[in-house]
C-alpha positions in Angstrom: 27.6 -27.1 -22.4 25.8 -24.1 -24.4 25.2 -25.1 -28.0 25.4 -22.9 -31.1 21.6 -23.1 -31.3 20.9 -21.9 -27.6 23.4 -18.8 -28.8 21.2 -18.2 -31.5 18.2 -18.2 -29.7 19.9 -15.3 -27.0 21.2 -13.3 -29.6 18.8 -13.4 -32.7 20.3 -13.6 -36.1 23.9 -12.3 -34.4 26.1 -15.4 -34.5 28.7 -15.1 -32.1 31.5 -17.7 -30.7 30.4 -20.3 -27.6 32.7 -18.4 -25.2 31.3 -14.9 -26.2 27.8 -16.7 -25.6 29.1 -17.9 -21.9 30.4 -14.3 -21.2 26.9 -12.9 -21.9 24.8 -15.9 -20.1 27.2 -15.4 -17.1 27.2 -11.7 -16.8 23.2 -11.8 -17.2 23.0 -14.1 -14.7 25.5 -11.9 -12.4 23.5 -8.4 -13.1 20.5 -10.2 -12.2 21.6 -11.4 -8.6 22.7 -7.9 -8.0 19.6 -6.4 -8.9 17.8 -9.1 -6.3 20.5 -8.3 -3.8 19.9 -4.4 -4.3 16.3 -5.3 -4.2 16.3 -7.2 -0.9 18.6 -4.4 0.8 16.2 -1.8 0.0 13.3 -3.9 1.1 15.0 -5.2 4.7 14.1 -3.2 7.0 10.6 -2.1 5.4 7.9 -2.1 7.9 5.1 -5.1 7.3 1.6 -4.1 7.1 0.2 -6.4 9.8 1.6 -9.3 11.9 2.3 -12.8 11.2 -0.8 -14.8 12.8 0.5 -17.7 15.1 -2.8 -17.8 17.1 -6.4 -18.8 16.2 -8.7 -15.7 15.6 -9.6 -13.8 18.8 -12.4 -15.7 20.7 -14.7 -14.3 23.3 -16.1 -15.7 26.4 -20.0 -14.9 25.6 -22.0 -18.3 25.5 -24.5 -16.8 22.7 -22.9 -15.5 19.2 -22.5 -11.6 19.0 -23.0 -11.9 15.1 -26.1 -14.5 14.5 -25.4 -17.5 12.7 -26.9 -16.7 9.3 -25.0 -17.2 6.3 -26.2 -14.8 3.2 -25.2 -15.0 -0.6 -26.5 -14.0 -3.9 -26.8 -14.6 -7.2 -29.1 -12.7 -9.9 -31.7 -15.5 -9.8 -32.7 -19.0 -7.9 -29.9 -20.6 -10.1 -26.2 -20.7 -10.0 -23.4 -22.2 -11.9 -22.7 -25.7 -11.0 -19.3 -24.8 -10.8 -20.0 -22.9 -7.5 -21.6 -25.9 -5.7 -18.3 -26.7 -3.8 -17.9 -23.1 -2.7 -21.4 -23.2 -1.4 -21.6 -26.3 0.5 -18.2 -25.4 1.9 -20.2 -23.2 4.1 -23.1 -24.8 4.9 -21.1 -28.0 5.5 -18.9 -26.5 8.0 -21.9 -24.7 9.6 -24.8 -27.1 9.3 -26.7 -25.9 12.0 -26.7 -22.0 10.7 -29.4 -20.5 8.9 -29.0 -19.8 5.1 -30.5 -16.9 3.2 -30.1 -17.1 -0.8 -30.9 -13.3 -2.5 -32.1 -13.0 -6.0 -32.7 -9.6 -7.8 -36.5 -10.1 -7.2 -36.1 -10.8 -3.2 -33.5 -8.1 -3.0 -35.7 -5.1 -4.4 -38.4 -7.0 -2.4 -36.6 -6.5 0.9 -35.3 -2.9 0.2 -38.9 -1.8 -0.8 -40.2 -2.9 2.4 -37.3 -2.0 4.6 -35.5 1.4 2.9 -38.5 2.3 0.6 -36.4 5.7 0.2 -33.4 3.8 -0.8 -35.8 2.6 -4.2 -34.7 5.6 -6.5 -31.3 5.2 -6.1 -31.5 1.4 -6.5 -33.6 1.6 -9.4 -31.1 4.2 -11.0 -28.1 2.1 -10.6 -27.2 0.9 -14.6 -24.9 -1.9 -13.7 -26.1 -4.8 -11.7 -23.1 -5.2 -9.6 -23.7 -1.9 -7.8 -26.9 -3.2 -7.0 -25.4 -6.7 -5.7 -22.7 -4.6 -3.8 -25.9 -2.6 -2.3 -28.1 -5.6 -1.1 -25.2 -6.6 1.0 -24.9 -4.0 3.3 -28.9 -3.9 3.5 -29.0 -7.5 4.8 -26.6 -7.5 7.0 -27.9 -4.0 8.6 -31.5 -5.8 8.8 -30.3 -9.4 9.4 -27.0 -9.5 10.5 -24.8 -12.8 10.2 -22.3 -13.7 7.4 -21.9 -12.5 3.9 -19.9 -14.0 1.3 -19.5 -14.0 -2.4 -19.7 -17.5 -4.3 -16.4 -17.8 -5.1 -15.2 -17.9 -1.3 -14.7 -21.4 0.0 -14.9 -22.1 3.7 -12.4 -24.3 5.8 -13.5 -24.0 9.2 -16.3 -23.9 11.4 -17.2 -20.1 11.9 -18.6 -19.9 15.3 -15.2 -19.0 16.8 -15.4 -15.7 14.9 -18.7 -14.9 15.8 -17.9 -14.7 19.7 -16.1 -11.5 20.4 -16.6 -8.4 17.9 -19.9 -6.6 16.8 -18.6 -6.3 13.3 -15.9 -7.7 11.3 -13.9 -6.6 7.6 -11.0 -7.6 6.1 -8.9 -5.9 4.0 -7.5 -7.3 0.4 -4.2 -8.6 0.4 -2.1 -5.2 1.1 0.2 -5.6 -1.7 -2.6 -5.7 -4.2 -4.5 -2.6 -2.8 -0.5 -0.9 -2.9 1.0 -2.2 -6.1 -2.1 -2.2 -8.5 -4.4 0.8 -7.2 -2.0 2.8 -5.3 -4.0 2.4 -2.4 -2.7 1.9 1.1 -5.4 -0.8 1.9 -9.0 -2.0 0.7 -11.7 -3.0 3.1 -13.2 -5.8 1.1 -17.1 -6.7 0.7 -16.7 -10.0 -0.6 -16.6 -11.5 2.8 -18.2 -9.5 5.9 -19.6 -10.4 9.4 -21.7 -8.2 11.5 -24.7 -8.0 14.0 -27.8 -6.3 13.0 -28.3 -2.7 13.0 -24.6 -1.9 13.2 -24.2 2.1 12.8 -21.3 1.4 10.2 -24.0 -0.3 8.0 -26.5 2.6 8.6 -23.7 5.1 7.3 -22.9 3.2 4.3 -26.6 2.6 3.2 -27.2 6.3 3.9 -24.3 7.4 1.8 -24.9 5.2 -1.4 -26.6 8.1 -2.8 -23.8 10.2 -2.6 -21.4 7.5 -4.6 -24.0 6.6 -7.5 -22.6 9.1 -9.8 -19.4 7.5 -10.1 -18.1 5.6 -12.8 -16.4 2.6 -11.5 -18.0 -0.6 -9.6 -15.4 -0.6 -7.0 -16.2 3.4 -6.2 -19.9 3.3 -6.5 -20.7 0.2 -4.0 -17.7 -1.9 -3.8 -14.5 -1.8 -1.9 -13.3 1.9 -2.4 -16.8 2.5 -1.4 -16.5 0.4 1.9 -12.9 1.9 2.2 -13.9 5.6 2.4 -16.9 5.1 4.5 -14.7 2.9 7.1 -12.3 5.9 7.1 -15.3 8.4 8.0 -16.7 6.2 10.6 -13.2 5.5 12.4 -12.1 9.6 11.5 -9.1 8.1 9.5 -6.7 9.4 6.9 -4.9 7.3 4.7 -1.7 8.7 5.5 1.8 7.0 6.3 1.1 7.6 9.9 -2.2 5.8 9.9 -0.6 2.5 9.8 0.6 2.2 13.1 -2.1 1.9 16.2 -2.4 4.4 18.4 -4.0 2.1 21.6 -1.7 -0.5 22.5 -3.1 -3.8 20.1 -5.5 -6.2 21.3 -5.2 -8.8 18.5 -2.9 -9.2 15.6 -4.9 -7.2 13.2 -3.4 -4.9 10.9 -1.1 -2.4 11.9 -3.1 0.9 10.2 -6.1 0.5 12.7 -6.4 3.7 15.0 -10.4 4.0 15.8 -11.2 5.7 19.1 -13.5 2.5 20.1 -11.9 -0.9 21.6 -11.8 -3.3 19.2 -14.5 -5.4 21.3 -16.7 -2.8 21.6 -20.3 -3.2 20.1 -20.1 -0.1 17.5 -16.6 -0.7 16.7 -15.6 -2.4 13.1 -12.4 -4.9 14.0 -10.1 -5.2 11.3 -9.2 -9.0 10.8 -5.8 -10.3 9.9 -5.9 -10.7 6.3 -4.6 -14.2 6.5 -7.7 -15.3 8.4 -10.2 -14.9 5.5 -8.1 -13.2 2.4 -5.1 -14.8 2.0 -4.9 -15.5 -1.8 -3.6 -13.2 -4.4 -5.9 -12.5 -7.7 -4.6 -13.8 -10.5 -7.1 -12.5 -12.8 -5.7 -10.3 -16.1 -1.8 -11.6 -15.0 -2.6 -9.0 -12.2 0.1 -11.1 -10.1 2.8 -11.1 -12.7 2.5 -7.5 -13.3 2.7 -6.8 -9.1 6.1 -9.0 -9.6 7.7 -6.7 -12.7 6.6 -3.8 -10.5 8.7 -5.0 -7.6 11.7 -5.6 -9.5 11.5 -2.0 -10.7 12.3 -1.2 -6.9 13.9 2.0 -7.6 10.6 3.5 -8.9 8.4 2.9 -6.3 7.3 4.9 -3.4 7.7 4.2 0.1 4.6 2.1 0.8 5.4 0.1 -2.6 8.3 -0.8 -1.6 6.9 -2.0 1.9 4.5 -4.1 0.0 6.8 -6.1 -2.2 7.9 -8.1 0.9 4.3 -9.0 1.7 3.7 -10.1 -2.0 6.9 -12.4 -2.0 6.0 -13.7 1.2 2.1 -14.2 0.6 3.3 -16.0 -2.8 5.6 -18.6 -1.3 3.8 -19.2 1.7 1.6 -22.2 2.2 -2.2 -22.0 3.9 -2.5 -20.9 7.5 -3.6 -23.7 9.5 -6.0 -20.7 11.1 -7.2 -19.6 8.1 -11.2 -19.5 7.8 -11.8 -19.0 4.4 -9.9 -18.8 0.9 -10.9 -16.5 -2.0 -11.0 -18.1 -5.6 -11.1 -14.5 -7.3 -13.9 -15.7 -10.1 -14.8 -12.3 -11.1 -18.0 -13.5 -12.0 -19.2 -9.8 -13.7 -16.4 -10.3 -16.2 -17.3 -12.2 -19.1 -14.1 -14.6 -19.8 -13.1 -16.3 -22.8 -14.4 -19.6 -21.3 -17.9 -17.9 -21.2 -17.4 -17.2 -24.9 -16.6 -20.9 -25.9 -19.0 -22.7 -23.5 -21.8 -20.2 -23.4 -24.0 -23.0 -22.3 -22.4 -23.6 -18.7 -24.4 -26.1 -16.3 -27.0 -24.2 -13.4 -28.4 -25.6 -10.4 -30.9 -24.3 -8.3 -30.0 -23.3 -5.1 -32.2 -25.7 -3.2 -30.6 -28.4 -4.7 -27.4 -27.6 -3.4 -28.6 -26.1 -0.3 -31.7 -28.1 0.9 -32.8 -25.6 3.9 -32.0 -22.3 1.5 -34.4 -19.3 2.5 -35.4 -17.3 -0.1 -37.2 -14.0 0.9 
């Protein structure tokens, strides 16, 4: 039964009869259902960006890992927020026999000075410390190899299987986020990366860092946009609709856009992992998910790629974590000042060796 009060809530100060109120509500629901039906019809023939995963990550037959069993994480100093403790320990607990390197601003500059002294002028010219944090991870993985992960990543399963077949592994961010938020076909993330040492793709990125230092946005200078641009250059790709389908017969369930000339398991190839293995969560910061849903309900104003992204958004948002997932990203955005940082400026910090006893600091 519809009350007079509910009608007032729906119509403001306009007084209408209960029967008219019922008609308005039913009409609104019918219009909404019709809109959803049109939207489903528009999306039903959209091609997905990647296959569904129904198997574990592809494994190799080598007895020795191709990617060394070294974990790398970074922070400004040797002290990290206590809230990261569980995420950090998730990596060391599931991979107890791995080496663990922790990099700070001081040890990072020391490494760059020793290994890439020609890069020091660029390093010192970065005004935003986020740029140095991004650049550091490329130098670290080029020199040592291993697995790099941001502090807001949680490891769900041992990573040994992942290191046994491919020489270098990147994961794209959820496609619907890059398409609906930035109108980019895909972003190759630098938040979690795995590679053998001295891989030519990382050398290319390090050599190209000086070309991007004049850009304004963090993601362009040395972040995901930078990685994506270099990935396109390395594989001679274009971000075009036709590049979403592999020319070679797929050897795995990686996304459809990969068209590199090298076989996926070549020692100089960059393997693109299905996002559901490492990047199956959506960024909720600043109401980003709500804005994406809003855009999808305005489907008639979307371009071809955005229409493809919307079914992926609904599916990922409604799905449970895959049993084959290796990591989960919690999207903390440590470089952003949050309201909680202002209200509680003196948060608890812990020394990294109080979390990881065997942590090595360069």
